[in-house]
C-alpha positions as CSV (number, residue, x, y, z in Angstrom):
1,M,-6.4,11.1,23.3
2,N,-9.8,9.1,22.5
3,H,-9.9,5.8,24.5
4,K,-13.6,4.9,23.9
5,T,-14.2,1.8,22.8
6,T,-17.0,0.5,20.3
7,T,-18.4,-2.7,19.0
8,D,-21.3,-1.6,16.9
9,T,-20.9,-3.0,13.4
10,P,-19.7,-1.9,10.6
11,F,-15.9,-1.4,11.6
12,Y,-12.6,-2.2,10.8
13,R,-9.9,-3.8,13.2
14,I,-6.6,-3.9,13.5
15,K,-5.0,-6.6,15.5
16,E,-1.6,-4.9,16.6
17,K,-0.4,-8.8,17.1
18,D,-0.6,-9.5,13.4
19,L,0.9,-6.1,12.4
20,L,3.9,-6.8,14.4
21,Y,4.3,-10.3,13.0
22,D,4.7,-8.5,9.6
23,I,6.7,-5.4,10.8
24,N,9.2,-8.4,12.4
25,L,9.0,-10.6,9.2
26,L,9.8,-7.4,7.1
27,K,12.9,-6.3,9.5
28,S,14.2,-9.8,9.9
29,A,14.0,-10.7,5.9
30,L,15.9,-7.4,4.9
31,S,18.2,-7.9,7.9
32,A,19.6,-11.6,7.2
33,N,20.0,-10.9,3.5
34,W,21.4,-7.2,3.5
35,G,22.8,-6.5,7.0
36,E,21.7,-3.6,8.7
37,N,21.9,-0.9,5.5
38,F,18.4,-0.9,4.5
39,V,15.3,1.4,4.9
40,M,12.0,0.5,5.3
41,G,9.1,2.7,3.7
42,Y,5.4,2.4,4.3
43,S,3.4,3.6,1.5
44,V,0.5,6.0,2.9
45,K,-1.6,5.7,-0.1
46,T,-2.4,2.3,0.6
47,N,-3.9,3.2,4.1
48,S,-3.5,6.9,5.3
49,L,-4.9,6.1,8.9
50,P,-3.0,8.6,11.3
51,W,-2.9,5.8,14.0
52,L,-1.6,3.8,11.7
53,L,1.4,6.3,10.0
54,Y,2.4,7.2,13.8
55,Y,3.0,3.4,14.4
56,L,4.6,3.1,11.9
57,K,6.6,6.0,12.5
58,G,7.2,4.9,15.9
59,K,8.8,1.3,14.4
60,G,11.3,2.9,12.5
61,F,9.4,3.3,9.1
62,Y,9.7,6.4,6.5
63,A,7.1,7.5,5.0
64,E,6.8,6.8,1.3
65,V,4.7,9.6,0.0
66,V,3.2,10.6,-3.9
67,S,1.6,13.9,-3.1
68,A,1.6,17.3,-1.2
69,T,-1.3,16.3,0.6
70,E,0.4,12.9,1.9
71,Y,3.2,15.0,3.0
72,D,1.5,17.3,4.9
73,L,-0.4,14.4,6.7
74,V,2.6,12.5,7.4
75,H,4.7,15.6,8.7
76,R,1.8,16.7,10.9
77,L,2.3,13.1,12.9
78,G,6.1,13.5,13.2
79,F,7.9,12.8,10.0
80,S,10.7,14.7,9.5
81,S,11.4,15.5,6.1
82,G,14.6,13.5,6.0
83,N,12.5,10.7,6.5
84,I,10.5,10.6,3.6
85,I,10.6,9.1,0.2
86,Y,8.9,10.8,-2.2
87,N,7.5,9.1,-5.4
88,G,4.8,9.8,-7.5
89,P,4.4,11.3,-11.1
90,I,2.9,14.9,-10.0
91,K,5.1,15.9,-7.6
92,D,4.7,19.3,-5.6
93,K,7.5,21.5,-6.2
94,K,8.3,22.8,-2.9
95,V,7.9,19.5,-1.3
96,F,10.2,17.9,-4.0
97,E,13.3,20.7,-2.6
98,T,12.0,20.5,0.8
99,V,12.4,17.0,1.0
100,L,15.5,16.6,-1.2
101,I,17.5,19.5,0.9
102,A,16.7,17.8,4.1
103,G,18.2,14.4,2.7
104,G,15.4,12.6,2.6
105,Y,15.0,10.1,-1.0
106,V,13.3,11.6,-3.9
107,N,12.7,9.5,-7.0
108,L,12.2,11.3,-9.9
109,D,9.5,10.2,-12.6
110,S,8.7,13.1,-14.9
111,N,10.4,15.9,-17.4
112,D,9.4,18.5,-15.2
113,E,11.5,17.0,-12.1
114,L,14.7,17.1,-14.4
115,S,14.2,21.1,-15.1
116,W,13.4,21.3,-11.3
117,M,16.8,19.7,-10.5
118,E,18.6,22.0,-13.1
119,E,17.1,24.6,-11.0
120,L,18.0,23.2,-7.8
121,S,21.5,23.1,-8.7
122,S,22.0,26.6,-10.0
123,L,20.3,27.7,-7.0
124,Y,22.1,25.9,-4.6
125,P,25.6,26.0,-6.1
126,D,27.6,24.8,-2.7
127,R,25.1,22.0,-2.0
128,S,25.3,18.6,-3.2
129,F,22.2,16.9,-4.1
130,R,21.2,12.9,-4.5
131,V,18.4,11.7,-6.5
132,G,17.4,8.6,-8.1
133,L,15.1,7.6,-11.4
134,R,12.6,5.1,-11.6
135,V,13.0,2.9,-14.0
136,N,10.3,1.8,-16.4
137,C,11.5,-1.6,-18.2
138,D,9.9,-3.8,-20.3
139,I,8.7,-7.0,-17.9
140,A,6.9,-8.9,-20.6
141,V,10.0,-9.2,-22.4
142,M,11.9,-10.1,-18.8
143,C,9.9,-12.2,-17.5
144,P,7.2,-13.6,-20.2
145,D,4.7,-15.7,-17.8
146,E,4.5,-12.7,-15.3
147,E,0.4,-11.9,-15.4
148,L,0.9,-8.2,-16.4
149,V,-1.1,-5.4,-14.2
150,E,-1.7,-3.9,-17.8
151,E,-1.1,-5.3,-21.4
152,E,0.7,-2.3,-22.5
153,G,2.7,-2.4,-19.8
154,G,3.7,0.2,-17.1
155,R,3.3,4.4,-17.6
156,F,5.7,5.4,-14.9
157,G,9.2,6.0,-14.9
158,Y,11.7,6.5,-17.3
159,C,11.9,4.1,-20.4
160,Y,14.9,1.9,-20.7
161,E,14.7,0.3,-23.8
162,N,14.0,3.4,-25.8
163,G,17.0,5.7,-24.3
164,V,14.5,8.1,-22.4
165,L,16.3,6.6,-19.1
166,K,19.6,7.1,-20.5
167,A,18.7,10.9,-21.5
168,A,17.4,11.6,-18.1
169,I,20.9,10.3,-16.3
170,D,22.8,12.4,-18.7
171,R,20.6,15.5,-18.0
172,L,21.5,15.0,-14.4
173,S,24.9,14.1,-14.6
174,A,25.8,17.1,-16.4
175,L,25.0,18.8,-13.4
176,P,28.0,19.4,-11.0
177,N,26.6,18.9,-7.7
178,V,23.9,16.5,-8.7
179,K,24.5,12.7,-8.4
180,V,22.1,9.9,-9.8
181,G,22.5,8.5,-6.5
182,G,19.6,5.8,-6.8
183,L,17.3,3.5,-8.9
184,H,13.6,3.1,-7.8
185,L,12.6,-0.4,-9.3
186,H,8.8,-0.7,-8.4
187,S,6.9,-2.9,-11.1
188,S,3.2,-3.6,-10.4
189,T,2.4,-7.2,-11.7
190,Q,-1.0,-9.2,-10.9
191,S,1.3,-12.9,-10.3
192,R,3.4,-10.9,-7.9
193,T,6.1,-13.9,-8.1
194,V,9.8,-13.9,-6.8
195,H,11.1,-14.2,-10.0
196,V,10.1,-10.9,-11.1
197,Y,11.7,-9.2,-8.4
198,G,14.7,-11.1,-8.9
199,A,14.6,-9.7,-12.6
200,L,14.0,-6.4,-11.6
201,A,17.3,-6.6,-9.0
202,G,18.7,-7.7,-12.2
203,M,18.1,-4.7,-14.2
204,A,19.2,-2.0,-11.3
205,V,22.8,-4.3,-11.7
206,K,22.4,-4.1,-15.4
207,I,21.5,0.0,-15.8
208,A,24.5,0.2,-12.9
209,K,27.2,-1.6,-14.9
210,E,26.0,0.1,-18.4
211,Y,25.9,3.4,-17.3
212,E,28.7,3.2,-14.5
213,L,26.5,4.6,-11.8
214,S,27.7,4.5,-8.2
215,L,24.3,3.9,-6.5
216,D,23.6,4.7,-2.7
217,Y,20.7,3.2,-2.7
218,I,18.3,0.9,-4.5
219,D,14.5,1.2,-4.0
220,M,12.9,-2.4,-4.6
221,G,9.0,-0.7,-4.0
222,G,6.4,-2.9,-2.8
223,G,3.7,-4.8,-4.5
224,Y,4.5,-8.0,-2.3
225,F,2.1,-10.7,-1.3
226,G,1.4,-10.7,2.2
227,G,-0.8,-12.0,4.7
228,R,-1.5,-15.3,2.6
229,D,0.2,-18.5,3.5
230,D,-0.3,-20.2,0.0
231,K,1.8,-17.1,-1.3
232,P,5.4,-16.3,-1.0
233,D,6.5,-13.8,1.6
234,Y,9.2,-11.6,2.3
235,R,11.7,-14.1,3.4
236,D,11.4,-15.3,-0.3
237,Y,11.5,-12.0,-2.3
238,F,14.4,-10.4,0.0
239,K,16.4,-13.4,-0.6
240,E,16.2,-13.7,-4.2
241,I,16.7,-9.8,-4.5
242,C,20.0,-9.7,-2.2
243,R,21.0,-12.5,-4.3
244,V,21.1,-10.9,-7.3
245,L,21.9,-7.4,-5.7
246,S,25.1,-8.7,-4.0
247,G,26.4,-9.9,-7.1
248,Y,27.2,-6.4,-8.0
249,F,26.4,-3.9,-5.3
250,D,28.5,-3.5,-1.6
251,K,26.2,-4.1,0.9
252,E,27.8,-1.7,3.2
253,K,27.6,1.3,0.6
254,T,24.2,0.6,-1.3
255,T,21.2,1.2,0.9
256,L,18.4,-1.5,0.4
257,I,14.8,0.3,0.5
258,A,11.4,-1.5,0.6
259,E,8.1,-0.1,-0.1
260,P,5.6,-2.5,1.3
261,G,1.8,-1.3,1.9
262,V,-0.8,-3.9,1.3
263,S,1.5,-6.8,2.2
264,L,2.3,-4.9,5.3
265,I,-1.2,-4.9,7.0
266,S,-3.8,-7.1,5.1
267,R,-3.0,-9.3,7.5
268,A,-3.9,-7.3,10.6
269,T,-7.2,-5.9,9.4
270,T,-10.7,-7.2,9.1
271,F,-13.9,-5.6,8.0
272,E,-16.8,-6.6,10.5
273,T,-20.4,-6.8,9.7
274,E,-23.4,-8.1,10.6
275,V,-26.9,-9.9,9.1
276,L,-29.7,-7.5,9.4
277,D,-32.3,-9.1,7.0
278,V,-32.9,-12.3,4.9
279,K,-35.4,-11.4,2.4
280,D,-37.0,-14.4,0.0
281,I,-37.6,-13.4,-3.3
282,R,-38.8,-16.3,-5.9
283,G,-37.0,-18.8,-4.3
284,R,-34.0,-16.9,-3.7
285,K,-32.4,-15.6,-0.3
286,F,-30.7,-12.4,-0.1
287,I,-28.8,-11.6,3.2
288,V,-28.6,-7.9,3.7
289,T,-26.0,-6.9,5.8
290,N,-24.7,-3.4,7.5
291,G,-21.5,-3.3,5.5
292,S,-20.8,-2.8,1.9
293,R,-19.0,-3.7,-1.2
294,V,-17.8,0.0,-1.1
295,N,-16.2,-0.5,1.7
296,L,-14.1,-3.7,0.5
297,N,-13.7,-3.1,-3.1
298,P,-14.8,0.6,-4.1
299,L,-13.7,0.3,-7.5
300,V,-16.0,-2.8,-8.0
301,T,-13.3,-5.1,-9.6
302,R,-13.1,-8.2,-7.2
303,H,-15.3,-11.2,-7.3
304,V,-13.7,-13.0,-4.3
305,Y,-13.9,-11.8,-0.6
306,P,-11.9,-14.0,2.1
307,H,-14.1,-14.2,4.7
308,H,-15.4,-16.2,8.2
309,I,-18.2,-16.0,10.0
310,E,-19.1,-15.9,13.2
311,Y,-22.8,-17.4,14.4
312,V,-24.9,-15.8,16.8
313,S,-26.9,-19.4,17.9
314,D,-26.0,-22.8,17.0
315,K,-25.7,-23.4,12.9
316,S,-26.1,-27.0,13.2
317,V,-29.5,-27.1,14.1
318,R,-30.5,-24.2,11.3
319,N,-31.8,-25.3,7.8
320,I,-29.7,-25.9,5.1
321,E,-30.0,-23.2,1.9
322,K,-29.1,-23.8,-1.6
323,T,-28.1,-20.3,-2.3
324,Q,-27.8,-17.4,-0.4
325,W,-26.6,-13.9,-1.5
326,I,-24.6,-11.7,0.9
327,C,-25.3,-8.4,-0.2
328,G,-24.4,-4.7,1.3
329,A,-26.2,-1.8,2.9
330,T,-26.4,0.3,-0.3
331,C,-29.4,0.5,-3.0
332,M,-27.4,-0.5,-5.9
333,E,-28.3,-3.7,-7.3
334,Y,-24.6,-4.5,-7.8
335,D,-24.0,-4.4,-3.7
336,R,-23.7,-8.1,-3.8
337,L,-20.5,-9.7,-2.4
338,F,-20.7,-13.2,-2.9
339,E,-22.7,-16.6,-2.7
340,I,-23.1,-19.4,0.1
341,T,-24.3,-22.5,-1.3
342,D,-25.9,-25.6,0.4
343,D,-25.0,-24.3,4.0
344,A,-26.6,-23.2,7.1
345,A,-29.2,-20.4,7.1
346,L,-28.0,-17.2,8.0
347,I,-30.0,-15.0,10.1
348,P,-30.4,-11.8,11.9
349,G,-27.0,-11.1,14.4
350,D,-25.0,-13.5,12.5
351,K,-21.1,-11.6,11.5
352,I,-19.5,-11.9,8.2
353,I,-15.8,-10.5,9.0
354,Y,-14.0,-9.7,5.9
355,D,-10.2,-10.7,6.2
356,T,-7.1,-8.8,4.6
357,A,-9.3,-5.9,4.6
358,G,-6.4,-2.9,5.1
359,G,-5.1,-2.5,1.9
360,Y,-6.3,0.9,0.1
361,T,-10.0,0.1,1.3
362,M,-10.0,2.6,3.8
363,C,-8.5,5.0,1.8
364,L,-11.0,4.6,-1.4
365,N,-13.8,4.4,0.4
366,P,-16.7,6.8,-0.6
367,L,-18.9,9.3,1.0
368,F,-21.8,7.6,-0.8
369,I,-25.3,7.0,1.5
370,H,-23.2,5.6,4.5
371,Y,-19.9,7.4,5.3
372,F,-16.6,6.4,6.6
373,P,-16.9,3.2,9.3
374,A,-15.1,3.3,12.8
375,V,-11.5,1.4,12.7
376,I,-10.7,-0.1,16.2
377,V,-7.3,-1.5,17.2
378,E,-7.1,-4.6,19.0
379,K,-3.9,-4.3,21.3
380,T,-1.5,-7.0,22.1
381,D,-3.1,-6.8,25.7
382,G,-6.7,-7.5,24.2
383,T,-7.7,-4.2,24.8
384,L,-9.6,-2.1,22.2
385,F,-8.3,1.6,20.9
386,V,-10.7,4.0,18.9
387,A,-8.4,4.8,16.1
388,R,-11.4,6.7,13.9
389,E,-14.9,7.3,15.0
390,P,-17.5,6.5,12.3
391,W,-18.1,9.9,10.3
392,G,-21.9,11.8,10.9
393,N,-22.8,14.8,9.3
394,K,-21.0,16.7,11.8
395,E,-17.9,15.5,10.0
396,Y,-19.5,15.5,6.7
397,L,-20.4,19.4,6.7
398,Q,-17.0,20.4,7.3
399,K,-16.2,23.4,4.9
400,H,-19.5,22.9,3.3
401,H,-21.4,26.2,3.0
402,W,-25.1,26.5,1.6
403,E,-26.3,30.0,2.9
404,V,-25.5,32.8,0.7
């Protein structure tokens, strides 16, 4: 195990103390509102850092995976097949079967998977299978004030409104050893209000009543706010979710599943960069840093980057600059992160530290000009642990071939 430490920027820092805070917040919110019959799943796609996955496994989390690659990764890290939640629109048939046979959670999402269940039912007539179905419902109608991710609505799952969900239930119910035992209600919105989660819980109740389903579990998915004091947190979400669900489901018989990702790790993770140069071009100050927009927002969709600055010297004696543009290390003009107005002049050595930087950013980092930055874990005792060393060409050249 590598215990080498480094503080060379740029790097991601994960503070164990903050990570533990949100883990305990989730656990206590579920326990307070649903007793002990719950499962905490972690969204592997959000941040698949091996240290993080192994740490969460030790805290009792299941791995929520959406590909054979993710399944193989968590299996290598010690997750059993029975402690897997398998979601996603394009599943691997072998992993699908392995997780089901091991007693893990599989939420169906495609027509192929319905056919696979028919095959499994025939191949293993003496076994009983429990599966879940991902529900696609019209959030725009249910919650007209919500800000949707896409105007035309979500594309995942089986549509409730046009009868596709009912057809899937009927097809599975015709199999003698297959039970529709769960509903997966994950649905993405931009506004992420408590109200929408209450509405989704209400949809679970409605479907169970309408189709006379005896459900072993309700999977509420993820998409919650987290790491922000000005937004709802797990306590708000699960108070409302459980209030609605408990009106119909028995807490002791129906397991409640949560699959957080960003909300679990955002508070704990920062991305730390350093000012390398200050360029004066026709009256504009461009602050060149050794981080990049691609480290924080690879899809180039964000315009706000929560951050704080650590000054290498007393800022009170510095000149005040009307405008300073914080720029990244790449050779792309769009690699500009944010503007500082009417504030102390930045100089080389100052550090710009981006807050809530743990969700998706590490996984979506491209191998563009510079490779993957280091990831450092700050343990609760203050010591530092390198969870990932920065990549160089030794790592990049793996499995490449150039001599014929």
